C-alpha positions in Angstrom: 4.6 10.5 14.0 3.1 12.8 11.7 -0.3 12.7 10.1 -1.4 13.5 6.6 -5.0 13.7 5.1 -6.1 10.6 3.0 -6.3 12.1 -0.4 -8.8 14.8 -0.7 -11.0 13.4 2.2 -10.9 15.0 5.7 -9.6 11.8 7.3 -6.2 12.0 8.8 -3.9 8.9 8.8 -0.6 8.3 10.1 2.4 8.4 7.8 3.0 4.7 8.6 0.0 2.2 8.7 0.2 -1.5 10.4 -0.5 -4.2 7.9 -1.9 -7.5 9.3 -1.1 -10.1 6.3 1.4 -12.0 8.7 -1.5 -12.3 11.4 -2.7 -15.9 11.4 -0.4 -17.6 9.1 -3.2 -19.8 7.5 -2.8 -21.4 4.2 -0.4 -19.8 1.7 -0.3 -16.7 4.0 2.1 -18.9 6.4 4.7 -18.0 3.8 4.3 -14.4 4.6 4.7 -14.8 8.4 2.6 -16.4 11.3 1.9 -13.8 13.8 -0.4 -15.0 16.8 -2.6 -13.2 18.9 0.1 -12.5 21.7 2.2 -11.5 18.8 -0.4 -9.1 17.2 -1.1 -7.6 20.5 2.5 -6.6 20.7 2.7 -5.2 17.4 -0.3 -3.0 18.0 0.8 -1.9 21.3 3.9 -0.7 19.6 2.1 0.9 16.7 0.1 2.7 19.2 3.0 3.9 21.0 4.6 5.1 17.9 1.5 7.1 17.1 0.1 4.8 14.4 -3.5 5.2 14.0 -4.5 3.1 11.0 -4.7 -0.8 10.8 -4.9 -2.4 7.3 -6.2 -5.9 6.8 -8.4 -8.1 4.4 -11.1 -10.6 4.5 -8.7 -12.8 2.4 -5.8 -12.8 5.0 -5.7 -16.3 6.3 -9.2 -16.7 5.2 -10.7 -14.2 7.8 -8.2 -15.2 10.6 -6.4 -12.1 10.3 -9.4 -9.9 10.9 -10.4 -12.1 13.8 -7.1 -11.7 15.3 -7.1 -8.0 14.6 -10.3 -7.7 16.4 -9.2 -9.5 19.5 -5.9 -7.7 19.7 -7.7 -4.1 19.6 -10.4 -5.2 22.0 -11.0 -2.0 24.1 -9.0 0.2 21.6 -11.3 0.7 18.9 -11.9 4.3 19.3 -8.4 4.9 19.0 -7.7 3.3 15.9 -8.9 3.4 12.0 -9.8 0.0 10.4 -9.2 -0.8 6.9 -10.1 -3.9 5.2 -10.7 -5.2 1.7 -13.0 -7.8 -0.3 -12.7 -9.1 -3.7 -10.7 -12.4 -3.5 -12.5 -15.8 -3.2 -13.9 -16.5 0.3 -15.4 -19.8 -0.5 -16.4 -22.2 -3.2 -19.3 -20.9 -4.6 -19.9 -19.2 -7.9 -20.7 -15.6 -6.0 -18.0 -16.1 -3.4 -15.7 -13.8 -5.2 -15.7 -10.5 -7.2 -17.2 -7.0 -6.8 -20.9 -7.7 -7.4 -23.3 -6.1 -5.2 -24.2 -9.5 -4.0 -20.7 -10.3 -3.0 -19.4 -7.0 -1.7 -22.4 -6.6 0.8 -22.1 -10.1 1.9 -18.3 -9.8 2.4 -18.6 -6.4 4.3 -21.2 -7.9 6.8 -18.6 -10.9 7.2 -15.8 -8.4 7.7 -17.9 -6.4 10.3 -18.6 -9.6 12.3 -15.1 -10.9 12.2 -13.7 -7.4 13.3 -16.3 -7.0 16.0 -17.3 -3.7 14.9 -20.0 -1.5 13.6 -18.4 0.2 10.7 -15.3 0.0 8.9 -13.4 3.2 8.4 -12.0 2.3 4.8 -13.4 -0.5 2.5 -11.3 -1.0 -0.4 -11.5 -3.3 -3.4 -8.9 -5.6 -3.3 -8.3 -6.1 -7.1 -9.9 -5.2 -10.6 -13.1 -7.3 -11.2 -13.3 -7.4 -15.1 -16.6 -9.2 -15.2 -18.8 -7.0 -12.9 -19.8 -3.8 -14.4 -18.3 -0.9 -12.3 -21.7 0.9 -12.1 -22.8 -2.1 -10.2 -19.8 -2.1 -7.9 -19.8 1.4 -7.2 -23.3 1.7 -6.4 -22.7 -1.2 -4.1 -20.0 0.8 -2.2 -22.3 3.7 -1.9 -24.9 1.5 -0.3 -22.5 0.6 2.3 -21.5 4.0 2.8 -25.1 5.6 3.1 -26.1 2.7 5.4 -23.2 3.5 7.8 -21.4 0.5 7.5 -18.4 2.0 5.8 -17.1 5.5 6.2 -14.7 5.8 3.2 -14.0 3.6 -0.1 -10.9 3.0 -1.5 -9.2 0.8 -4.4 -6.1 -1.4 -4.7 -4.1 -2.9 -7.7 -6.3 -0.8 -10.1 -4.4 0.5 -13.3 -5.1 4.2 -14.1 -7.8 3.6 -16.4 -9.6 1.2 -14.1 -9.1 3.9 -11.3 -10.6 6.9 -13.7 -13.3 4.6 -14.8 -14.4 4.3 -11.2 -14.1 7.9 -10.3 -16.0 9.0 -13.4 -19.1 6.7 -12.8 -18.9 7.8 -9.1 -19.0 11.5 -10.3 -21.6 11.1 -12.8 -23.9 9.2 -10.6 -23.1 11.0 -7.2 -21.9 8.0 -5.6 -19.2 7.7 -2.9 -15.7 8.5 -4.6 -12.6 6.2 -3.6 -10.5 8.5 -1.3 -7.4 6.2 -1.8 -5.7 3.7 -3.7 -3.5 1.0 -2.2 -0.4 0.1 -4.5 2.6 -1.6 -4.7 5.5 1.2 -5.0 9.3 0.9 -4.1 12.5 2.1 -5.2 12.8 -1.1 -7.0 9.3 -0.9 -8.8 8.4 2.4 -9.9 6.0 1.9 -12.5 3.1 3.6 -10.5 5.1 6.8 -11.7 3.8 6.4 -15.2 0.1 6.5 -14.5 -1.1 6.0 -10.8 0.8 8.6 -9.2 -0.1 11.6 -11.7 -3.7 10.2 -11.6 -3.6 10.4 -7.8 -2.7 14.3 -7.8 -5.4 15.0 -10.4 -8.2 13.3 -8.9 -7.2 13.9 -5.1 -6.6 10.1 -4.2 -4.5 9.3 -1.4 -1.6 6.6 -2.1 -1.2 3.7 0.4 1.8 1.8 -0.3 1.7 -2.1 0.2 5.1 -4.0 0.6 7.3 -0.9 0.9 10.7 -3.0 1.0 9.4 -5.2 -1.9 9.1 -8.4 0.1 12.3 -7.9 2.0 14.3 -7.0 -1.1 15.1 -3.5 0.2 15.9 -4.4 3.8 19.4 -4.7 3.1 19.8 -8.4 4.0 20.1 -9.4 0.3 23.6 -8.1 -1.3 25.5 -8.6 -4.4 27.5 -11.8 -4.1 26.2 -12.8 -0.7 24.2 -15.9 0.1 20.5 -15.5 0.5 20.2 -15.2 4.5 18.4 -17.9 6.2 14.6 -17.7 6.6 14.2 -15.4 3.7 13.2 -16.4 -0.1 15.4 -17.0 -2.9 15.6 -14.3 -5.6 14.6 -16.7 -8.2 11.3 -17.6 -6.3 10.1 -13.9 -6.0 6.9 -13.2 -8.0 5.7 -9.8 -6.1 7.4 -8.0 -7.3 9.2 -9.4 -10.1 12.6 -8.9 -10.3 13.6 -8.6 -13.9 17.3 -7.1 -13.4 19.2 -8.4 -10.4 22.2 -6.0 -11.1 20.0 -2.9 -11.0 18.3 -4.2 -7.9 21.9 -4.7 -6.1 22.9 -1.0 -7.4 19.7 0.4 -5.3 20.4 -1.7 -2.4 23.9 -0.3 -2.3 23.0 3.1 -2.2 20.1 2.3 0.3 23.0 1.0 2.8 25.2 3.8 1.8 22.7 6.3 2.9 21.5 4.2 5.9 25.2 4.1 7.3 25.5 7.9 7.0 22.4 8.1 9.5 23.1 5.2 11.4 20.1 3.4 10.5 18.9 0.4 8.4 18.4 0.3 4.8 15.0 -0.6 5.3 14.3 2.7 7.1 15.8 4.4 4.2 13.5 2.7 1.7 10.4 3.4 3.7 11.6 7.2 4.4 12.1 7.8 0.5 8.5 6.7 -0.2 7.1 9.3 2.5 8.7 12.1 0.0 6.9 11.0 -3.1 4.1 12.7 -4.5 0.5 11.9 -3.4 1.6 9.2 -0.7 -0.6 9.7 2.2 0.6 6.3 4.3 3.1 3.4 3.9 1.8 0.1 5.1 4.4 -1.4 7.1 4.2 -5.3 8.5 6.8 -7.4 10.1 7.5 -11.0 11.0 9.1 -10.0 14.2 8.7 -7.2 16.8 12.3 -6.3 16.1 11.5 -5.6 12.4 8.5 -3.6 13.1 10.1 -1.4 15.7 12.8 -0.8 13.1 10.4 0.1 10.4 8.5 2.6 12.7 11.3 4.5 13.0 11.4 5.5 9.4 8.6 8.0 10.2 11.6 10.2 11.9 14.1 10.0 9.2 14.5 12.9 7.2 16.8 12.6 4.0 18.8 15.4 2.6 18.1 16.4 -1.0 21.5 14.8 -2.1 20.5 11.4 -0.8 17.0 11.7 -2.5 18.8 12.7 -5.7 21.3 9.7 -5.3 18.1 7.2 -4.5 16.3 8.8 -7.6 19.1 8.5 -10.0 19.8 4.8 -9.1 16.3 3.8 -9.4 14.8 6.0 -12.4 12.6 4.0 -14.6 12.9 4.7 -18.3 10.5 6.6 -20.3 8.3 4.8 -22.2 5.8 6.2 -25.0 4.3 8.6 -24.9 6.3 10.1 -21.9 9.6 10.4 -23.8 7.9 12.3 -26.7 6.3 14.6 -24.0 9.9 15.2 -22.5 11.1 16.0 -26.0 8.5 18.2 -27.5 5.9 19.4 -24.6 8.3 20.7 -21.9 6.9 24.1 -22.4 3.4 23.1 -21.3 3.6 20.3 -18.5 1.5 20.3 -15.4 2.8 19.2 -12.0 1.4 16.0 -12.5 3.1 15.6 -15.6 6.2 16.5 -14.1 6.3 14.0 -11.2 7.5 11.6 -13.9 9.0 14.0 -16.5 11.0 16.5 -14.4 14.3 14.4 -14.3 14.2 14.2 -17.9 13.5 17.7 -19.4 16.6 19.2 -20.8 18.4 15.7 -21.0 
């Protein structure tokens, strides 16, 4: 396992993070997985043995049960781990039981601290955009949690680039705690983040945490063109995170993943995760699994080194089209592009 700084902070995190959405399996989260306490202990021990030092959860996962199981599973090991959790989604029926208001965030943080049985949260993240609450109020509430010692660092998740930049601007203008990370969906199948989120991360020194790096299992190699969907997995027609807009393009990507994996004697899943670890601004990739076997396989991706030729093959088969204004920039501004610009435009210059 290797370690990277989380954005421009001084916090060093493992290249892979353990995601705990499967812990508990209550309500709608039962569709993702139902890892019990014994299973959580095994998975956390496997991660510690592999060198993982960050566990990511959220208050909404199984209505708090994921945090409770995490707390029980890491008993006696808290000092060896970093804990990240999130708030924003409904945790009750009341009018103030959701969102990013000062009222809700402070209550949500205190509730998470109790469930996690800890005095502080290493990384506290806004789980989603709240378009009703002024961002000035939200950022001030996060800063209060940092200054009170309840939170060490703050981050965001599922923000658009302008949401992120507005949050950074407010934090800088008022001297508040700045987000050090953004947790986003980013895979070979869904590279929309490269239009704005990745360049913004590089420009602002924000570390990227990737959630669902296998696109909900689509990139595991189990779903192949012309083959029946494996038992126990979702039908492609039922997928919503991420949406599958072009099934043929998806299978083209999977074909290359399988081919590269076979060359290394590893799974397609490992190749998909290893590719993400080569991408600009990515600090850590969040991996979770229904089974111990899946987790062990995913963890091995941290040691997989892809060749330049293999990365080029994966890039070519999954390259997103240039939207406006990017195609115009590629055609007319190639003489004065920054490294941030080139993360998207470099493959298109001179084409």
